[in-house]
C-alpha positions in Angstrom: 0.0 0.0 0.0 1.2 3.5 -0.8 0.3 4.8 2.7 2.6 2.2 4.3 5.4 2.8 2.0 7.6 4.7 4.5 9.0 3.9 7.9 7.0 6.6 9.7 3.6 5.3 8.6 4.6 1.7 9.2 5.6 2.2 12.8 2.6 4.4 13.4 0.3 1.8 11.9 1.8 -0.9 14.2 1.5 1.2 17.3 -2.1 2.3 16.4 -3.1 -1.3 15.6 -1.8 -2.4 19.0 -3.7 0.3 20.8 -6.9 -0.6 19.0 -6.5 -4.3 19.9 -6.0 -3.3 23.5 -9.3 -1.3 23.4 -11.2 -4.2 21.8 -9.8 -6.7 24.3 -10.8 -4.3 27.2 -14.3 -4.0 25.8 -14.6 -7.8 25.4 -13.4 -8.5 28.9 -15.9 -5.9 30.3 -19.0 -7.2 28.6 -18.2 -10.9 27.9 -20.6 -13.1 29.9 -19.5 -15.8 32.2 -21.1 -18.9 33.7 -21.3 -17.3 37.1 -23.5 -14.4 35.8 -20.8 -11.9 35.2 -20.6 -9.7 32.1 -23.4 -8.2 30.0 -25.8 -10.6 28.3 -26.4 -9.1 24.8 -29.6 -10.1 23.0 -30.7 -12.6 25.7 -34.1 -13.2 27.3 -34.3 -13.4 31.1 -33.5 -16.7 32.8 -36.5 -18.7 34.2 -35.9 -17.4 37.7 -35.6 -13.8 36.5 -38.8 -14.2 34.5 -40.7 -15.5 37.6 -39.4 -12.6 39.7 -40.7 -10.1 37.2 -44.1 -11.8 37.0 -44.5 -12.0 40.8 -43.4 -8.4 41.1 -46.2 -7.2 38.8 -48.8 -9.5 40.4 -47.9 -8.1 43.8 -48.1 -4.5 42.6 -51.3 -2.5 42.8 -52.6 -1.0 39.5 -51.3 2.5 40.5 -47.8 1.2 41.0 -47.5 -0.9 37.9 -46.3 1.9 35.6 -43.3 2.4 37.9 -42.6 -1.3 38.0 -42.8 -1.6 34.3 -40.5 1.4 33.9 -38.0 -0.4 36.2 -38.3 -3.6 34.2 -38.0 -1.9 30.8 -34.3 -1.2 31.2 -31.0 -3.0 30.5 -31.1 -6.1 28.3 -34.9 -6.6 28.4 -37.7 -4.6 26.8 -40.9 -5.2 28.8 -44.4 -4.3 27.7 -47.9 -5.0 29.2 -50.9 -5.9 27.0 -54.4 -7.2 27.2 -53.5 -10.5 25.4 -50.7 -12.4 23.8 -49.1 -10.6 20.9 -49.4 -11.9 17.4 -46.8 -14.6 16.4 -43.6 -13.4 14.8 -43.3 -14.5 11.2 -39.7 -15.7 11.5 -40.3 -17.5 14.8 -41.9 -20.7 16.1 -43.2 -21.6 19.6 -40.7 -23.4 21.8 -41.7 -26.9 22.9 -40.4 -29.8 24.9 -37.9 -30.6 22.2 -35.9 -27.5 23.1 -33.3 -28.1 25.8 -34.2 -25.0 27.8 -38.0 -25.5 27.6 -38.2 -27.6 30.8 -36.6 -25.0 33.0 -39.1 -22.3 32.0 -42.0 -24.8 32.3 -41.0 -25.7 35.9 -40.5 -22.1 36.9 -43.8 -20.9 35.4 -45.9 -23.9 36.4 -49.6 -23.2 36.6 -49.3 -20.1 34.4 -50.2 -19.5 30.7 -47.0 -18.7 29.0 -45.2 -19.1 25.7 -41.8 -18.4 24.3 -41.0 -17.9 20.7 -37.7 -19.1 19.1 -36.2 -18.2 15.8 -36.9 -20.8 13.1 -34.0 -23.2 12.8 -32.8 -22.3 16.3 -33.1 -23.9 19.7 -34.0 -22.6 23.2 -30.8 -23.4 25.2 -30.5 -24.5 28.8 -28.2 -22.8 31.2 -27.0 -19.3 32.0 -28.2 -17.9 28.6 -31.2 -19.0 26.7 -29.4 -18.3 23.5 -29.8 -15.7 20.7 -32.5 -17.8 19.0 -34.9 -17.1 21.9 -36.8 -14.0 20.7 -39.8 -13.3 23.0 -41.3 -14.5 26.3 -45.0 -13.8 27.1 -46.6 -14.7 30.5 -50.3 -14.1 31.6 -50.6 -12.3 34.9 -53.2 -13.0 37.6 -55.4 -10.1 36.4 -55.5 -11.5 32.9 -53.0 -9.0 31.3 -49.9 -10.3 29.5 -46.4 -9.4 30.2 -44.2 -9.6 27.1 -40.4 -9.6 27.4 -38.2 -9.1 24.4 -34.4 -9.1 24.1 -32.4 -6.0 23.2 -28.9 -4.5 23.5 -28.3 -3.3 27.1 -28.0 0.4 27.9 -24.4 -0.3 28.9 -23.7 -1.4 25.4 -25.4 1.6 23.9 -23.4 3.9 26.1 -20.2 2.1 25.2 -21.0 2.3 21.5 -22.0 6.0 21.9 -20.1 8.3 24.2 -17.3 5.7 25.0 -16.8 5.1 21.3 -16.5 8.8 20.7 -14.0 9.1 23.5 -12.0 6.2 22.1 -12.1 7.8 18.7 -10.7 11.0 20.2 -8.1 9.0 22.0 -7.1 7.3 18.9 -6.9 10.5 16.9 -4.7 12.2 19.6 -2.5 9.1 19.9 -2.1 8.9 16.1 -1.1 12.6 16.0 1.5 12.0 18.7 2.8 8.9 17.0 3.1 10.6 13.7 5.0 13.5 15.3 7.3 11.2 17.1 7.9 9.0 14.0 8.5 12.1 11.9 11.2 13.3 14.3 12.7 9.8 14.4 12.7 9.1 10.7 13.7 12.6 9.4 17.4 11.9 9.8 17.0 8.6 8.0 15.4 10.4 5.1 18.2 13.0 5.1 20.7 10.1 5.0 18.9 8.5 2.0 18.9 11.8 0.1 22.6 12.3 0.9 23.4 8.8 -0.4 21.5 9.5 -3.6 23.3 12.9 -4.0 26.6 11.2 -3.5 25.8 8.6 -6.2 25.2 11.5 -8.7 27.9 13.9 -7.4 31.0 12.8 -5.6 31.5 16.4 -4.5 28.2 16.6 -2.6 28.3 18.1 0.8 28.7 15.8 3.8 25.7 14.8 5.8 25.3 16.9 9.0 24.9 14.8 12.2 21.5 14.8 13.7 18.8 12.6 15.2 19.2 9.7 17.7 22.6 8.3 18.6 22.3 5.4 16.2 21.4 7.7 13.3 24.3 10.1 14.2 26.7 7.1 14.2 25.3 6.0 10.8 25.7 9.5 9.4 29.3 9.7 10.7 30.1 6.3 9.1 28.6 7.5 5.8 30.6 10.7 5.9 33.8 8.7 6.5 33.0 6.3 3.7 32.2 9.2 1.4 35.6 10.8 2.1 37.4 7.5 1.5 35.6 7.0 -1.8 36.3 10.5 -2.9 40.0 10.1 -2.0 40.2 6.8 -3.9 38.6 8.3 -7.0 40.9 11.2 -6.9 43.9 9.0 -6.4 42.9 6.8 -9.3 42.5 9.8 -11.6 45.9 11.1 -10.5 47.5 7.7 -11.1 46.0 7.4 -14.6 47.0 10.9 -15.4 50.6 10.2 -14.4 50.7 6.9 -16.3 49.2 8.6 -19.4 51.8 11.4 -19.2 54.7 8.9 -19.0 53.2 6.7 -21.8 52.8 9.8 -24.0 56.5 10.5 -23.6 57.3 7.0 -24.9 54.7 7.2 -27.6 56.2 10.5 -28.9 59.6 8.9 -29.1 58.1 5.8 -30.9 56.3 8.1 -33.3 59.5 9.9 -34.2 61.4 6.6 -34.6 58.6 5.2 -36.8 59.4 7.9 -39.3 62.8 6.1 -39.9 61.1 2.8 -40.9 62.2 2.1 -44.5 59.1 0.1 -45.5 56.3 2.7 -46.3 53.6 0.2 -45.5 55.0 -0.8 -42.2 55.7 2.8 -41.3 52.0 3.7 -42.0 50.8 0.8 -39.9 53.1 1.6 -37.0 52.0 5.3 -37.1 48.3 4.3 -37.1 48.8 1.9 -34.1 50.6 4.6 -32.2 47.8 7.1 -32.9 45.2 4.6 -31.7 47.2 4.0 -28.5 47.3 7.7 -27.9 43.6 7.9 -28.4 43.0 5.0 -26.0 45.0 6.9 -23.4 42.9 10.0 -23.9 39.7 8.1 -23.7 40.7 6.2 -20.6 41.7 9.4 -18.8 38.6 11.3 -19.9 36.4 8.4 -18.6 38.2 8.3 -15.3 37.8 12.1 -14.9 34.1 11.9 -15.6 33.7 9.0 -13.2 35.5 11.1 -10.5 33.2 14.1 -11.2 36.0 16.3 -12.6 34.3 17.2 -15.8 33.7 20.6 -17.4 31.2 23.2 -16.0 27.8 23.0 -17.7 26.0 26.0 -19.3 23.1 26.6 -21.7 24.0 25.4 -25.2 21.9 25.8 -28.4 21.8 22.1 -29.5 20.7 22.6 -33.1 23.5 25.0 -33.7 26.0 22.4 -32.5 24.4 19.8 -34.7 24.5 22.0 -37.7 28.2 22.6 -37.2 28.7 18.8 -36.8 26.8 18.0 -40.0 28.8 20.6 -42.0 32.1 19.3 -40.6 31.2 15.7 -41.5 30.1 16.7 -44.9 33.5 18.2 -45.6 34.9 14.7 -44.6 32.6 13.0 -47.1 30.4 11.4 -44.4 26.6 11.0 -44.8 25.3 12.8 -41.7 21.9 14.6 -41.9 19.9 16.7 -39.5 16.1 16.8 -39.2 14.3 20.1 -39.1 12.8 21.2 -35.8 12.4 23.9 -33.1 15.4 25.2 -31.2 16.6 23.1 -28.3 18.6 24.5 -25.4 20.4 22.1 -23.1 22.3 22.6 -19.9 25.7 21.0 -20.8 29.3 21.7 -21.3 29.9 22.5 -25.1 33.1 20.4 -25.1 31.3 17.5 -23.4 28.4 17.7 -25.9 30.7 17.7 -28.9 32.6 14.7 -27.5 29.3 12.8 -26.9 28.1 13.5 -30.5 31.4 12.7 -32.1 31.5 9.3 -30.3 27.9 8.4 -31.2 28.3 9.6 -34.8 31.5 7.6 -35.2 29.8 4.5 -34.0 26.8 5.0 -36.2 29.0 5.6 -39.3 31.1 2.5 -38.5 28.1 0.2 -38.3 25.4 1.9 -40.3 27.2 3.9 -43.1 25.0 6.9 -42.7 23.6 8.9 -39.7 20.4 10.9 -39.1 20.4 13.4 -36.2 17.4 14.9 -34.4 16.8 17.1 -31.4 13.6 17.9 -29.5 12.3 18.9 -26.0 10.1 16.2 -24.4 8.8 16.0 -20.8 11.0 19.0 -19.9 14.2 17.3 -21.2 16.4 17.9 -24.2 16.7 14.7 -26.3 19.4 14.4 -29.0 19.0 11.3 -31.1 21.7 9.7 -33.3 20.0 7.2 -35.7 21.5 4.6 -38.0 20.3 1.7 -40.2 23.1 -0.7 -39.1 22.6 -4.3 -37.8 21.5 -3.1 -34.3 22.4 -5.1 -31.2 21.0 -8.2 -29.5 19.0 -7.4 -26.3 21.6 -9.1 -24.1 24.4 -6.9 -25.6 22.2 -3.8 -25.5 21.9 -4.0 -21.7 25.7 -4.0 -21.1 27.1 -2.2 -24.2 27.7 1.1 -22.3 29.9 -0.6 -19.7 33.6 0.3 -19.9 35.6 -1.8 -22.5 32.4 -3.5 -23.6 32.0 -4.0 -27.4 29.2 -5.3 -29.6 31.8 -7.3 -31.6 33.3 -10.1 -29.5 36.9 -9.9 -30.7 39.4 -7.3 -29.5 40.4 -6.5 -33.1 40.8 -2.7 -33.5 39.9 -3.0 -37.1 36.4 -4.0 -36.2 35.8 -1.4 -33.5 37.3 0.8 -30.8 38.5 -0.1 -27.3 35.0 -0.2 -25.9 35.1 3.2 -24.2 33.1 5.3 -26.7 29.6 4.6 -25.3 31.0 4.5 -21.7 32.3 8.0 -22.2 29.0 9.2 -23.6 27.1 7.7 -20.6 29.6 9.1 -18.1 29.4 12.6 -19.7 25.6 12.5 -19.8 25.3 11.4 -16.2 27.8 14.0 -15.1 25.4 16.6 -16.5 22.3 15.1 -14.9 21.3 13.2 -18.0 21.5 9.7 -19.4 22.2 7.7 -22.5 19.3 5.6 -23.9 20.0 2.9 -26.5 17.3 1.0 -28.4 17.0 -1.0 -31.6 14.9 0.7 -34.3 12.0 -0.9 -36.2 13.2 -2.0 -39.5 16.8 -2.4 -38.3 19.4 0.0 -36.9 20.2 1.5 -33.6 18.9 4.6 -31.8 21.2 6.3 -29.4 19.6 9.2 -27.5 21.3 11.6 -25.2 18.9 13.0 -22.6 20.0 16.2 -20.9 18.3 18.8 -18.7 17.0 21.9 -20.4 18.4 25.3 -19.5 16.1 27.3 -17.1 14.3 30.3 -18.5 16.3 33.5 -18.5 19.7 31.9 -18.6 
């Protein structure tokens, strides 16, 4: 259930349910009948001895006192009326007879009197402390010829309990619920702050540390999280510094090898060696860029007119003889670093050209987000590969041959750059063949 989806409401529901159970149990213990006559007998006719006492009291009362006696009898669990004759039979009842277990007790107690007791059809008149809920009405003729009729009803105690006491219980429950909600809110607010801090840290390694607050256990948890955050931040920075140092040293050797490759006599081998060294240099650049983005050390974002960038990309690719087109549409402004946007587009276009031969670009604003689509008509990707293709060093082609693809960092860099700017990369196969790679970025706020 949605209402029980957070810790506060769950704890409040448990405590409130416990309080309600206690109230119900208390009410049951108060009114539950016992064999010794305790409790309140709901919907029960009087016992034989009680019925005889009522009849004798009326017989002994003078006519002027009978209204007061009837008023005294017509309270509690019994409704008493006095009439000239037996009332008409109830349609849903039958007269009790000797086959009913409790008939004999009434017959012995009311011996010599004209009486009848009506029982619900299909029910039985029980013997013992309670005649049973099937017993509906008892009528006895008095000495003066009038008939006393006794019918069962809920007692006044039950009506009070279900009335004012129920209202008091409802007020108690409401106040208790309010107090529980306030207490739970105070208890769980630090947990919610911790959850938000963890989410922020997942998106931004430079997010502010979590201020300590709440109960001791929550403060200890917050302190442990801040310690872990600092350690992770340090490890990410150390990794970036290490990769930068390695890349710097390797570039020194690559530069030397590039110069020495110029002295290779065989032109074909010289060309191959130069190309391999260039690819190694590109791999170093890609690896370092990916590490920096993962560590949250990318460029600062700002409003960028996406269609203007796409038009420049199409013109540049046309000069290179590549088939890249742009669909017409309304202007789109995204909040992104221009350098990062160009790198994402270059990587996606290079992939699309390598596998599809031609590329179609499109940009639009949907659901408050800027969406930049790079579309091709290549072979696409199997669903299993599509789910993991954006992971570092993952390739759609199983071999590690550089002639059939890059190092497997192109899409990883695009995804890292998009996530660093609060966006994402969405990959999907197109109907009719081909792949759709969509970069989703936040739009620039109005007035920027």
